C-alpha positions as CSV (number, residue, x, y, z in Angstrom):
1,M,-138.0,207.4,-55.3
2,S,-140.6,207.2,-58.1
3,S,-144.1,206.1,-57.1
4,V,-143.7,202.9,-59.1
5,A,-140.5,202.1,-57.1
6,Y,-142.4,203.0,-53.9
7,A,-145.0,200.4,-54.7
8,S,-142.4,197.9,-55.7
9,A,-140.9,198.0,-52.3
10,G,-143.6,195.5,-51.2
11,P,-143.7,192.2,-53.1
12,G,-141.5,193.4,-55.9
13,R,-141.6,190.0,-57.7
14,Y,-145.1,191.0,-58.8
15,L,-145.2,194.7,-59.7
16,T,-141.7,194.9,-61.3
17,T,-142.6,192.1,-63.8
18,V,-145.8,193.5,-65.2
19,D,-145.9,193.5,-69.0
20,R,-146.7,197.0,-70.2
21,A,-148.3,195.4,-73.3
22,T,-151.2,194.5,-71.1
23,A,-152.1,198.2,-70.5
24,P,-155.8,198.9,-70.8
25,P,-157.1,200.8,-73.9
26,D,-157.1,204.6,-73.7
27,D,-160.0,206.1,-71.6
28,P,-162.3,207.9,-74.1
29,V,-163.2,210.6,-71.6
30,A,-159.5,211.3,-70.9
31,A,-158.8,211.4,-74.6
32,A,-161.8,213.9,-75.1
33,F,-160.5,216.0,-72.2
34,A,-157.0,216.1,-73.7
35,G,-158.6,217.2,-77.0
36,G,-160.3,220.2,-75.3
37,D,-163.8,218.8,-74.8
38,E,-165.4,220.9,-72.0
39,A,-168.0,218.2,-71.4
40,A,-165.2,215.8,-70.6
41,L,-163.9,218.1,-67.9
42,R,-167.3,217.9,-66.2
43,Q,-167.2,214.1,-66.5
44,L,-163.7,213.9,-65.0
45,Y,-164.9,216.1,-62.1
46,D,-167.9,213.9,-61.5
47,A,-165.7,210.8,-61.6
48,H,-162.6,212.0,-59.7
49,G,-163.7,215.1,-57.8
50,R,-164.5,213.2,-54.6
51,L,-161.1,211.5,-54.5
52,V,-159.2,214.8,-55.2
53,H,-161.3,216.6,-52.6
54,S,-160.7,213.9,-50.0
55,Y,-157.0,214.2,-50.5
56,C,-157.0,218.0,-50.4
57,R,-159.0,217.9,-47.2
58,R,-156.4,215.8,-45.5
59,V,-153.5,217.9,-46.6
60,V,-154.8,221.5,-46.4
61,G,-157.8,221.1,-44.1
62,A,-161.6,221.2,-44.5
63,D,-161.9,225.0,-44.8
64,H,-159.6,225.1,-47.9
65,A,-160.2,221.8,-49.6
66,A,-162.9,223.0,-51.9
67,D,-160.8,225.9,-53.2
68,V,-157.7,223.7,-53.8
69,T,-159.9,221.0,-55.5
70,Q,-161.2,223.7,-57.9
71,E,-157.6,224.8,-58.5
72,V,-156.6,221.3,-59.3
73,F,-159.2,220.9,-62.1
74,L,-158.6,224.4,-63.5
75,A,-154.8,223.6,-63.6
76,A,-155.6,220.2,-65.3
77,W,-157.8,221.9,-67.9
78,R,-155.1,224.6,-68.6
79,S,-152.4,222.0,-69.0
80,R,-154.6,219.3,-70.7
81,E,-152.3,219.1,-73.7
82,R,-149.6,217.7,-71.4
83,F,-151.6,214.7,-70.4
84,D,-150.3,211.7,-72.3
85,P,-152.4,208.5,-71.8
86,S,-149.3,206.4,-72.6
87,Q,-147.7,207.7,-69.4
88,G,-150.4,206.6,-67.1
89,T,-154.1,207.1,-66.1
90,I,-155.9,210.3,-65.8
91,T,-156.6,209.4,-62.2
92,G,-152.9,209.3,-61.3
93,W,-152.3,212.5,-63.3
94,L,-155.0,214.4,-61.5
95,M,-153.7,213.3,-58.1
96,G,-150.2,214.4,-59.1
97,I,-151.6,217.8,-59.8
98,A,-153.5,217.7,-56.5
99,R,-150.2,216.9,-54.7
100,F,-148.5,220.0,-56.2
101,K,-151.5,222.3,-55.5
102,S,-152.0,221.1,-51.9
103,I,-148.3,221.5,-51.1
104,D,-148.3,225.0,-52.7
105,A,-151.4,226.0,-50.7
106,T,-149.8,224.7,-47.4
107,R,-146.6,226.7,-48.1
108,A,-148.5,229.9,-49.0
109,R,-150.5,229.7,-45.8
110,A,-147.4,229.1,-43.7
111,R,-145.9,232.4,-45.1
112,R,-149.0,234.4,-44.0
113,P,-148.3,235.8,-40.5
114,E,-152.0,236.5,-39.9
115,I,-152.9,232.8,-39.9
116,S,-153.7,231.7,-36.4
117,D,-153.3,228.2,-35.0
118,D,-157.0,227.5,-35.1
119,Q,-157.1,228.3,-38.8
120,A,-154.3,225.9,-39.7
121,P,-155.0,222.6,-41.4
122,E,-156.4,219.7,-39.3
123,A,-152.9,218.2,-39.2
124,S,-149.5,219.3,-40.1
125,V,-148.7,217.5,-43.4
126,D,-145.2,217.7,-44.8
127,E,-144.3,216.9,-48.4
128,A,-143.2,213.4,-47.8
129,T,-146.5,212.7,-45.9
130,A,-148.5,214.3,-48.7
131,D,-146.8,212.1,-51.3
132,D,-147.3,209.0,-49.2
133,L,-151.0,209.8,-48.7
134,A,-151.5,210.4,-52.4
135,L,-149.9,207.1,-53.3
136,R,-151.9,205.1,-50.8
137,M,-155.1,206.7,-52.0
138,L,-154.2,205.9,-55.6
139,L,-153.5,202.3,-54.9
140,T,-156.8,202.0,-52.9
141,E,-158.7,203.7,-55.7
142,A,-157.2,201.3,-58.3
143,L,-158.0,198.2,-56.2
144,Q,-161.6,199.3,-55.7
145,H,-162.1,199.5,-59.5
146,L,-160.8,196.0,-60.2
147,P,-163.2,193.1,-60.7
148,E,-163.8,191.3,-57.4
149,R,-161.8,188.2,-58.3
150,A,-158.8,190.3,-59.6
151,R,-158.9,192.5,-56.5
152,Q,-158.8,189.4,-54.2
153,M,-155.8,188.0,-56.1
154,V,-153.8,191.3,-55.9
155,E,-154.6,191.7,-52.2
156,L,-153.4,188.2,-51.5
157,A,-150.2,189.0,-53.4
158,F,-149.6,192.4,-51.8
159,F,-150.9,192.1,-48.3
160,E,-150.2,188.5,-47.6
161,D,-147.2,188.2,-49.9
162,L,-148.4,184.8,-51.3
163,T,-146.9,183.2,-54.4
164,H,-149.0,182.4,-57.5
165,T,-149.2,178.8,-56.5
166,E,-150.3,179.7,-52.9
167,I,-153.0,182.0,-54.2
168,A,-154.3,179.3,-56.6
169,E,-154.6,176.9,-53.7
170,R,-156.2,179.5,-51.5
171,T,-158.8,180.6,-54.0
172,N,-159.4,177.3,-55.8
173,Q,-158.6,178.9,-59.2
174,P,-156.4,177.6,-62.0
175,L,-152.8,178.9,-61.8
176,G,-153.2,180.5,-65.3
177,T,-156.2,182.5,-64.1
178,V,-154.3,183.7,-61.0
179,K,-151.4,184.9,-63.1
180,S,-153.6,186.7,-65.6
181,D,-155.7,188.3,-62.9
182,I,-152.7,189.6,-61.0
183,R,-151.0,190.8,-64.2
184,R,-154.0,192.8,-65.3
185,G,-154.6,194.1,-61.8
186,L,-151.0,195.2,-61.2
187,E,-150.9,196.9,-64.6
188,R,-153.8,199.1,-63.4
189,L,-151.9,199.9,-60.2
190,R,-148.8,200.7,-62.2
191,R,-150.5,203.0,-64.6
192,N,-152.1,205.0,-61.8
193,L,-148.7,205.5,-60.2
194,E,-147.0,206.3,-63.5
195,G,-149.7,209.0,-64.2
196,F,-148.9,210.4,-60.7
197,D,-145.2,210.7,-61.6
198,A,-146.0,212.2,-65.0
199,A,-148.1,215.1,-63.6
200,R,-146.8,218.6,-64.2
201,V,-148.4,222.0,-63.6
């Protein structure tokens, strides 16, 4: 199942009807990164390093999270020409790479007989769990970066499964405002998830 389909498993009447024409303009930092600007790599690390490290820590354990995080950004830099802003956000793309690198690290450690139980990651994370964790973190990240009103609208749609009319009544906002806020908010969520699906290393 693609990550967009995964997210659509909730109130699909919202996410599956997002108009792709509402996609936000290209991120200038991401564009500079894709063009080989080393300063942009530092900016991306400053902006997304904490999210990637948090994910890696939960998959491979605290002792190895920093190393895997570094591998993620090195891999992203080496494959920067593969990043296509039309296929999703740089945030989703980086998390897609983090997924591959974390799973690879977990597999490699499992093949080493000298690894003792007390050196293993904090929890045993299989691939399905690693994918699910990455998707949840991406959705949370996207929600946190929405304007407050749009975030409220999306949360009411996703977590309380309210209709547009019910949200308008709950928030005291015009129906048109509710629809446009939800459309823009869900487009951001969709693009994060599409970037995750597009990642290759």
